[in-house]
Chimera marker file (.cmm) of the C-alpha trace (Angstrom):
<marker_set name="trace">
<marker id="1" x="75.367" y="51.916" z="-24.881" r="1" g="1" b="0" radius="0.5"/>
<marker id="2" x="78.236" y="54.377" z="-24.845" r="1" g="1" b="0" radius="0.5"/>
<marker id="3" x="78.399" y="56.625" z="-21.833" r="1" g="1" b="0" radius="0.5"/>
<marker id="4" x="78.925" y="60.345" z="-22.204" r="1" g="1" b="0" radius="0.5"/>
<marker id="5" x="81.789" y="62.415" z="-20.860" r="1" g="1" b="0" radius="0.5"/>
<marker id="6" x="79.727" y="63.853" z="-18.023" r="1" g="1" b="0" radius="0.5"/>
<marker id="7" x="78.572" y="60.372" z="-16.903" r="1" g="1" b="0" radius="0.5"/>
<marker id="8" x="82.143" y="59.020" z="-17.018" r="1" g="1" b="0" radius="0.5"/>
<marker id="9" x="83.489" y="61.881" z="-14.899" r="1" g="1" b="0" radius="0.5"/>
<marker id="10" x="80.640" y="61.493" z="-12.417" r="1" g="1" b="0" radius="0.5"/>
<marker id="11" x="81.316" y="57.734" z="-12.152" r="1" g="1" b="0" radius="0.5"/>
<marker id="12" x="85.034" y="58.384" z="-11.587" r="1" g="1" b="0" radius="0.5"/>
<marker id="13" x="84.258" y="60.876" z="-8.811" r="1" g="1" b="0" radius="0.5"/>
<marker id="14" x="82.084" y="58.245" z="-7.120" r="1" g="1" b="0" radius="0.5"/>
<marker id="15" x="84.891" y="55.672" z="-7.348" r="1" g="1" b="0" radius="0.5"/>
<marker id="16" x="87.386" y="58.144" z="-5.863" r="1" g="1" b="0" radius="0.5"/>
<marker id="17" x="84.987" y="58.961" z="-3.031" r="1" g="1" b="0" radius="0.5"/>
<marker id="18" x="84.661" y="55.207" z="-2.365" r="1" g="1" b="0" radius="0.5"/>
<marker id="19" x="88.453" y="54.977" z="-2.031" r="1" g="1" b="0" radius="0.5"/>
<marker id="20" x="89.604" y="53.618" z="-5.401" r="1" g="1" b="0" radius="0.5"/>
<marker id="21" x="92.905" y="55.497" z="-5.220" r="1" g="1" b="0" radius="0.5"/>
<marker id="22" x="92.346" y="57.132" z="-8.614" r="1" g="1" b="0" radius="0.5"/>
<marker id="23" x="92.941" y="60.858" z="-9.000" r="1" g="1" b="0" radius="0.5"/>
<marker id="24" x="91.139" y="63.402" z="-11.135" r="1" g="1" b="0" radius="0.5"/>
<marker id="25" x="93.315" y="65.108" z="-13.742" r="1" g="1" b="0" radius="0.5"/>
<marker id="26" x="93.156" y="68.866" z="-14.070" r="1" g="1" b="0" radius="0.5"/>
<marker id="27" x="91.152" y="70.089" z="-17.069" r="1" g="1" b="0" radius="0.5"/>
<marker id="28" x="93.418" y="70.327" z="-20.106" r="1" g="1" b="0" radius="0.5"/>
<marker id="29" x="96.059" y="67.926" z="-18.716" r="1" g="1" b="0" radius="0.5"/>
<marker id="30" x="97.152" y="65.070" z="-20.994" r="1" g="1" b="0" radius="0.5"/>
<marker id="31" x="94.343" y="62.513" z="-21.236" r="1" g="1" b="0" radius="0.5"/>
<marker id="32" x="91.831" y="64.746" z="-19.436" r="1" g="1" b="0" radius="0.5"/>
<marker id="33" x="88.937" y="66.600" z="-21.053" r="1" g="1" b="0" radius="0.5"/>
<marker id="34" x="89.254" y="70.339" z="-21.403" r="1" g="1" b="0" radius="0.5"/>
<marker id="35" x="87.144" y="72.610" z="-19.219" r="1" g="1" b="0" radius="0.5"/>
<marker id="36" x="85.235" y="73.637" z="-22.356" r="1" g="1" b="0" radius="0.5"/>
<marker id="37" x="84.460" y="69.987" z="-23.260" r="1" g="1" b="0" radius="0.5"/>
<marker id="38" x="83.282" y="69.266" z="-19.719" r="1" g="1" b="0" radius="0.5"/>
<marker id="39" x="80.980" y="72.317" z="-19.662" r="1" g="1" b="0" radius="0.5"/>
<marker id="40" x="79.541" y="71.363" z="-23.058" r="1" g="1" b="0" radius="0.5"/>
<marker id="41" x="78.893" y="67.803" z="-21.835" r="1" g="1" b="0" radius="0.5"/>
<marker id="42" x="77.216" y="69.106" z="-18.667" r="1" g="1" b="0" radius="0.5"/>
<marker id="43" x="74.917" y="71.300" z="-20.787" r="1" g="1" b="0" radius="0.5"/>
<marker id="44" x="73.777" y="68.349" z="-22.886" r="1" g="1" b="0" radius="0.5"/>
<marker id="45" x="72.858" y="66.393" z="-19.759" r="1" g="1" b="0" radius="0.5"/>
<marker id="46" x="70.727" y="69.262" z="-18.483" r="1" g="1" b="0" radius="0.5"/>
<marker id="47" x="68.891" y="69.497" z="-21.810" r="1" g="1" b="0" radius="0.5"/>
<marker id="48" x="67.322" y="66.049" z="-21.521" r="1" g="1" b="0" radius="0.5"/>
<marker id="49" x="63.555" y="66.350" z="-21.507" r="1" g="1" b="0" radius="0.5"/>
<marker id="50" x="61.309" y="64.490" z="-19.139" r="1" g="1" b="0" radius="0.5"/>
<marker id="51" x="58.896" y="62.081" z="-20.747" r="1" g="1" b="0" radius="0.5"/>
<marker id="52" x="55.384" y="63.220" z="-20.013" r="1" g="1" b="0" radius="0.5"/>
<marker id="53" x="53.032" y="60.508" z="-18.829" r="1" g="1" b="0" radius="0.5"/>
<marker id="54" x="49.377" y="61.428" z="-18.789" r="1" g="1" b="0" radius="0.5"/>
<marker id="55" x="46.413" y="59.736" z="-17.205" r="1" g="1" b="0" radius="0.5"/>
<marker id="56" x="44.055" y="61.598" z="-19.515" r="1" g="1" b="0" radius="0.5"/>
<marker id="57" x="44.800" y="61.881" z="-23.234" r="1" g="1" b="0" radius="0.5"/>
<marker id="58" x="43.288" y="65.353" z="-23.468" r="1" g="1" b="0" radius="0.5"/>
<marker id="59" x="45.855" y="66.592" z="-20.931" r="1" g="1" b="0" radius="0.5"/>
<marker id="60" x="48.896" y="65.444" z="-22.977" r="1" g="1" b="0" radius="0.5"/>
<marker id="61" x="47.513" y="66.455" z="-26.347" r="1" g="1" b="0" radius="0.5"/>
<marker id="62" x="46.715" y="70.018" z="-25.259" r="1" g="1" b="0" radius="0.5"/>
<marker id="63" x="43.068" y="69.422" z="-26.049" r="1" g="1" b="0" radius="0.5"/>
<marker id="64" x="40.694" y="71.492" z="-23.994" r="1" g="1" b="0" radius="0.5"/>
<marker id="65" x="39.208" y="69.782" z="-20.964" r="1" g="1" b="0" radius="0.5"/>
<marker id="66" x="35.683" y="68.412" z="-21.504" r="1" g="1" b="0" radius="0.5"/>
<marker id="67" x="33.121" y="71.052" z="-20.643" r="1" g="1" b="0" radius="0.5"/>
<marker id="68" x="30.411" y="70.237" z="-18.078" r="1" g="1" b="0" radius="0.5"/>
<marker id="69" x="27.902" y="71.485" z="-20.639" r="1" g="1" b="0" radius="0.5"/>
<marker id="70" x="28.762" y="68.731" z="-23.135" r="1" g="1" b="0" radius="0.5"/>
<marker id="71" x="26.044" y="66.068" z="-23.295" r="1" g="1" b="0" radius="0.5"/>
<marker id="72" x="28.547" y="63.175" z="-23.175" r="1" g="1" b="0" radius="0.5"/>
<marker id="73" x="30.239" y="64.727" z="-20.120" r="1" g="1" b="0" radius="0.5"/>
<marker id="74" x="26.918" y="65.069" z="-18.270" r="1" g="1" b="0" radius="0.5"/>
<marker id="75" x="25.900" y="61.507" z="-19.190" r="1" g="1" b="0" radius="0.5"/>
<marker id="76" x="29.207" y="60.114" z="-17.937" r="1" g="1" b="0" radius="0.5"/>
<marker id="77" x="28.797" y="61.971" z="-14.642" r="1" g="1" b="0" radius="0.5"/>
<marker id="78" x="25.299" y="60.533" z="-14.202" r="1" g="1" b="0" radius="0.5"/>
<marker id="79" x="26.540" y="57.004" z="-14.890" r="1" g="1" b="0" radius="0.5"/>
<marker id="80" x="29.394" y="57.500" z="-12.414" r="1" g="1" b="0" radius="0.5"/>
<marker id="81" x="26.950" y="58.723" z="-9.736" r="1" g="1" b="0" radius="0.5"/>
<marker id="82" x="24.766" y="55.631" z="-10.215" r="1" g="1" b="0" radius="0.5"/>
<marker id="83" x="27.709" y="53.247" z="-9.976" r="1" g="1" b="0" radius="0.5"/>
<marker id="84" x="29.213" y="54.973" z="-6.948" r="1" g="1" b="0" radius="0.5"/>
<marker id="85" x="25.879" y="54.864" z="-5.125" r="1" g="1" b="0" radius="0.5"/>
<marker id="86" x="25.428" y="51.152" z="-6.079" r="1" g="1" b="0" radius="0.5"/>
<marker id="87" x="22.083" y="51.946" z="-7.727" r="1" g="1" b="0" radius="0.5"/>
<marker id="88" x="23.356" y="50.446" z="-10.945" r="1" g="1" b="0" radius="0.5"/>
<marker id="89" x="25.744" y="47.842" z="-9.570" r="1" g="1" b="0" radius="0.5"/>
<marker id="90" x="26.510" y="44.626" z="-11.411" r="1" g="1" b="0" radius="0.5"/>
<marker id="91" x="26.215" y="41.770" z="-8.874" r="1" g="1" b="0" radius="0.5"/>
<marker id="92" x="29.067" y="39.730" z="-10.410" r="1" g="1" b="0" radius="0.5"/>
<marker id="93" x="31.448" y="42.632" z="-9.814" r="1" g="1" b="0" radius="0.5"/>
<marker id="94" x="30.643" y="43.071" z="-6.123" r="1" g="1" b="0" radius="0.5"/>
<marker id="95" x="34.065" y="41.785" z="-5.011" r="1" g="1" b="0" radius="0.5"/>
<marker id="96" x="36.061" y="42.919" z="-8.050" r="1" g="1" b="0" radius="0.5"/>
<marker id="97" x="39.181" y="44.897" z="-7.232" r="1" g="1" b="0" radius="0.5"/>
<marker id="98" x="41.145" y="44.672" z="-10.504" r="1" g="1" b="0" radius="0.5"/>
<marker id="99" x="40.394" y="44.485" z="-14.209" r="1" g="1" b="0" radius="0.5"/>
<marker id="100" x="42.088" y="44.713" z="-17.593" r="1" g="1" b="0" radius="0.5"/>
<marker id="101" x="41.200" y="44.373" z="-21.256" r="1" g="1" b="0" radius="0.5"/>
<marker id="102" x="41.306" y="40.877" z="-22.767" r="1" g="1" b="0" radius="0.5"/>
<marker id="103" x="44.094" y="41.830" z="-25.187" r="1" g="1" b="0" radius="0.5"/>
<marker id="104" x="46.433" y="42.579" z="-22.238" r="1" g="1" b="0" radius="0.5"/>
<marker id="105" x="48.187" y="39.941" z="-20.142" r="1" g="1" b="0" radius="0.5"/>
<marker id="106" x="49.465" y="41.496" z="-16.903" r="1" g="1" b="0" radius="0.5"/>
<marker id="107" x="50.458" y="38.074" z="-15.511" r="1" g="1" b="0" radius="0.5"/>
<marker id="108" x="48.431" y="38.510" z="-12.330" r="1" g="1" b="0" radius="0.5"/>
<marker id="109" x="48.005" y="35.542" z="-9.990" r="1" g="1" b="0" radius="0.5"/>
<marker id="110" x="44.581" y="36.718" z="-8.859" r="1" g="1" b="0" radius="0.5"/>
<marker id="111" x="41.247" y="34.938" z="-8.781" r="1" g="1" b="0" radius="0.5"/>
<marker id="112" x="39.275" y="35.652" z="-11.934" r="1" g="1" b="0" radius="0.5"/>
<marker id="113" x="35.635" y="36.605" z="-11.305" r="1" g="1" b="0" radius="0.5"/>
<marker id="114" x="34.109" y="37.174" z="-14.736" r="1" g="1" b="0" radius="0.5"/>
<marker id="115" x="34.525" y="38.658" z="-18.182" r="1" g="1" b="0" radius="0.5"/>
<marker id="116" x="32.208" y="41.363" z="-19.474" r="1" g="1" b="0" radius="0.5"/>
<marker id="117" x="32.750" y="42.441" z="-23.041" r="1" g="1" b="0" radius="0.5"/>
<marker id="118" x="36.481" y="42.841" z="-23.514" r="1" g="1" b="0" radius="0.5"/>
<marker id="119" x="37.226" y="43.298" z="-19.787" r="1" g="1" b="0" radius="0.5"/>
<marker id="120" x="38.301" y="40.589" z="-17.333" r="1" g="1" b="0" radius="0.5"/>
<marker id="121" x="37.637" y="41.185" z="-13.634" r="1" g="1" b="0" radius="0.5"/>
<marker id="122" x="39.529" y="39.772" z="-10.630" r="1" g="1" b="0" radius="0.5"/>
<marker id="123" x="39.379" y="39.801" z="-6.827" r="1" g="1" b="0" radius="0.5"/>
<link id1="1" id2="2" r="1" g="1" b="0" radius="0.2"/>
<link id1="2" id2="3" r="1" g="1" b="0" radius="0.2"/>
<link id1="3" id2="4" r="1" g="1" b="0" radius="0.2"/>
<link id1="4" id2="5" r="1" g="1" b="0" radius="0.2"/>
<link id1="5" id2="6" r="1" g="1" b="0" radius="0.2"/>
<link id1="6" id2="7" r="1" g="1" b="0" radius="0.2"/>
<link id1="7" id2="8" r="1" g="1" b="0" radius="0.2"/>
<link id1="8" id2="9" r="1" g="1" b="0" radius="0.2"/>
<link id1="9" id2="10" r="1" g="1" b="0" radius="0.2"/>
<link id1="10" id2="11" r="1" g="1" b="0" radius="0.2"/>
<link id1="11" id2="12" r="1" g="1" b="0" radius="0.2"/>
<link id1="12" id2="13" r="1" g="1" b="0" radius="0.2"/>
<link id1="13" id2="14" r="1" g="1" b="0" radius="0.2"/>
<link id1="14" id2="15" r="1" g="1" b="0" radius="0.2"/>
<link id1="15" id2="16" r="1" g="1" b="0" radius="0.2"/>
<link id1="16" id2="17" r="1" g="1" b="0" radius="0.2"/>
<link id1="17" id2="18" r="1" g="1" b="0" radius="0.2"/>
<link id1="18" id2="19" r="1" g="1" b="0" radius="0.2"/>
<link id1="19" id2="20" r="1" g="1" b="0" radius="0.2"/>
<link id1="20" id2="21" r="1" g="1" b="0" radius="0.2"/>
<link id1="21" id2="22" r="1" g="1" b="0" radius="0.2"/>
<link id1="22" id2="23" r="1" g="1" b="0" radius="0.2"/>
<link id1="23" id2="24" r="1" g="1" b="0" radius="0.2"/>
<link id1="24" id2="25" r="1" g="1" b="0" radius="0.2"/>
<link id1="25" id2="26" r="1" g="1" b="0" radius="0.2"/>
<link id1="26" id2="27" r="1" g="1" b="0" radius="0.2"/>
<link id1="27" id2="28" r="1" g="1" b="0" radius="0.2"/>
<link id1="28" id2="29" r="1" g="1" b="0" radius="0.2"/>
<link id1="29" id2="30" r="1" g="1" b="0" radius="0.2"/>
<link id1="30" id2="31" r="1" g="1" b="0" radius="0.2"/>
<link id1="31" id2="32" r="1" g="1" b="0" radius="0.2"/>
<link id1="32" id2="33" r="1" g="1" b="0" radius="0.2"/>
<link id1="33" id2="34" r="1" g="1" b="0" radius="0.2"/>
<link id1="34" id2="35" r="1" g="1" b="0" radius="0.2"/>
<link id1="35" id2="36" r="1" g="1" b="0" radius="0.2"/>
<link id1="36" id2="37" r="1" g="1" b="0" radius="0.2"/>
<link id1="37" id2="38" r="1" g="1" b="0" radius="0.2"/>
<link id1="38" id2="39" r="1" g="1" b="0" radius="0.2"/>
<link id1="39" id2="40" r="1" g="1" b="0" radius="0.2"/>
<link id1="40" id2="41" r="1" g="1" b="0" radius="0.2"/>
<link id1="41" id2="42" r="1" g="1" b="0" radius="0.2"/>
<link id1="42" id2="43" r="1" g="1" b="0" radius="0.2"/>
<link id1="43" id2="44" r="1" g="1" b="0" radius="0.2"/>
<link id1="44" id2="45" r="1" g="1" b="0" radius="0.2"/>
<link id1="45" id2="46" r="1" g="1" b="0" radius="0.2"/>
<link id1="46" id2="47" r="1" g="1" b="0" radius="0.2"/>
<link id1="47" id2="48" r="1" g="1" b="0" radius="0.2"/>
<link id1="48" id2="49" r="1" g="1" b="0" radius="0.2"/>
<link id1="49" id2="50" r="1" g="1" b="0" radius="0.2"/>
<link id1="50" id2="51" r="1" g="1" b="0" radius="0.2"/>
<link id1="51" id2="52" r="1" g="1" b="0" radius="0.2"/>
<link id1="52" id2="53" r="1" g="1" b="0" radius="0.2"/>
<link id1="53" id2="54" r="1" g="1" b="0" radius="0.2"/>
<link id1="54" id2="55" r="1" g="1" b="0" radius="0.2"/>
<link id1="55" id2="56" r="1" g="1" b="0" radius="0.2"/>
<link id1="56" id2="57" r="1" g="1" b="0" radius="0.2"/>
<link id1="57" id2="58" r="1" g="1" b="0" radius="0.2"/>
<link id1="58" id2="59" r="1" g="1" b="0" radius="0.2"/>
<link id1="59" id2="60" r="1" g="1" b="0" radius="0.2"/>
<link id1="60" id2="61" r="1" g="1" b="0" radius="0.2"/>
<link id1="61" id2="62" r="1" g="1" b="0" radius="0.2"/>
<link id1="62" id2="63" r="1" g="1" b="0" radius="0.2"/>
<link id1="63" id2="64" r="1" g="1" b="0" radius="0.2"/>
<link id1="64" id2="65" r="1" g="1" b="0" radius="0.2"/>
<link id1="65" id2="66" r="1" g="1" b="0" radius="0.2"/>
<link id1="66" id2="67" r="1" g="1" b="0" radius="0.2"/>
<link id1="67" id2="68" r="1" g="1" b="0" radius="0.2"/>
<link id1="68" id2="69" r="1" g="1" b="0" radius="0.2"/>
<link id1="69" id2="70" r="1" g="1" b="0" radius="0.2"/>
<link id1="70" id2="71" r="1" g="1" b="0" radius="0.2"/>
<link id1="71" id2="72" r="1" g="1" b="0" radius="0.2"/>
<link id1="72" id2="73" r="1" g="1" b="0" radius="0.2"/>
<link id1="73" id2="74" r="1" g="1" b="0" radius="0.2"/>
<link id1="74" id2="75" r="1" g="1" b="0" radius="0.2"/>
<link id1="75" id2="76" r="1" g="1" b="0" radius="0.2"/>
<link id1="76" id2="77" r="1" g="1" b="0" radius="0.2"/>
<link id1="77" id2="78" r="1" g="1" b="0" radius="0.2"/>
<link id1="78" id2="79" r="1" g="1" b="0" radius="0.2"/>
<link id1="79" id2="80" r="1" g="1" b="0" radius="0.2"/>
<link id1="80" id2="81" r="1" g="1" b="0" radius="0.2"/>
<link id1="81" id2="82" r="1" g="1" b="0" radius="0.2"/>
<link id1="82" id2="83" r="1" g="1" b="0" radius="0.2"/>
<link id1="83" id2="84" r="1" g="1" b="0" radius="0.2"/>
<link id1="84" id2="85" r="1" g="1" b="0" radius="0.2"/>
<link id1="85" id2="86" r="1" g="1" b="0" radius="0.2"/>
<link id1="86" id2="87" r="1" g="1" b="0" radius="0.2"/>
<link id1="87" id2="88" r="1" g="1" b="0" radius="0.2"/>
<link id1="88" id2="89" r="1" g="1" b="0" radius="0.2"/>
<link id1="89" id2="90" r="1" g="1" b="0" radius="0.2"/>
<link id1="90" id2="91" r="1" g="1" b="0" radius="0.2"/>
<link id1="91" id2="92" r="1" g="1" b="0" radius="0.2"/>
<link id1="92" id2="93" r="1" g="1" b="0" radius="0.2"/>
<link id1="93" id2="94" r="1" g="1" b="0" radius="0.2"/>
<link id1="94" id2="95" r="1" g="1" b="0" radius="0.2"/>
<link id1="95" id2="96" r="1" g="1" b="0" radius="0.2"/>
<link id1="96" id2="97" r="1" g="1" b="0" radius="0.2"/>
<link id1="97" id2="98" r="1" g="1" b="0" radius="0.2"/>
<link id1="98" id2="99" r="1" g="1" b="0" radius="0.2"/>
<link id1="99" id2="100" r="1" g="1" b="0" radius="0.2"/>
<link id1="100" id2="101" r="1" g="1" b="0" radius="0.2"/>
<link id1="101" id2="102" r="1" g="1" b="0" radius="0.2"/>
<link id1="102" id2="103" r="1" g="1" b="0" radius="0.2"/>
<link id1="103" id2="104" r="1" g="1" b="0" radius="0.2"/>
<link id1="104" id2="105" r="1" g="1" b="0" radius="0.2"/>
<link id1="105" id2="106" r="1" g="1" b="0" radius="0.2"/>
<link id1="106" id2="107" r="1" g="1" b="0" radius="0.2"/>
<link id1="107" id2="108" r="1" g="1" b="0" radius="0.2"/>
<link id1="108" id2="109" r="1" g="1" b="0" radius="0.2"/>
<link id1="109" id2="110" r="1" g="1" b="0" radius="0.2"/>
<link id1="110" id2="111" r="1" g="1" b="0" radius="0.2"/>
<link id1="111" id2="112" r="1" g="1" b="0" radius="0.2"/>
<link id1="112" id2="113" r="1" g="1" b="0" radius="0.2"/>
<link id1="113" id2="114" r="1" g="1" b="0" radius="0.2"/>
<link id1="114" id2="115" r="1" g="1" b="0" radius="0.2"/>
<link id1="115" id2="116" r="1" g="1" b="0" radius="0.2"/>
<link id1="116" id2="117" r="1" g="1" b="0" radius="0.2"/>
<link id1="117" id2="118" r="1" g="1" b="0" radius="0.2"/>
<link id1="118" id2="119" r="1" g="1" b="0" radius="0.2"/>
<link id1="119" id2="120" r="1" g="1" b="0" radius="0.2"/>
<link id1="120" id2="121" r="1" g="1" b="0" radius="0.2"/>
<link id1="121" id2="122" r="1" g="1" b="0" radius="0.2"/>
<link id1="122" id2="123" r="1" g="1" b="0" radius="0.2"/>
</marker_set>
């Protein structure tokens, strides 16, 4: 991958600081970028956007947050309460610490406990 002007100048400054013996040319000197070219390159670096990573799809897609009045939201909260209080615990999963879907292969070297539906559980 080709490096940009800004990255090349930054790398050269690091080499000089490390004692390479190189010298920076003045902007506009023969073989050196002009001040205008350097400023334009610096602007393009600053314009890079951060990639947004979202835990919840509704957060990234600007969809409104589920409302506590929604039936599905209330049902999911009730299920979560039961599981957290162990009133609805699945005995096979007592020692489970990790899980993933069966179509994923994370390459874990962990002890497999069981598979329920499409999910594989490990300790």
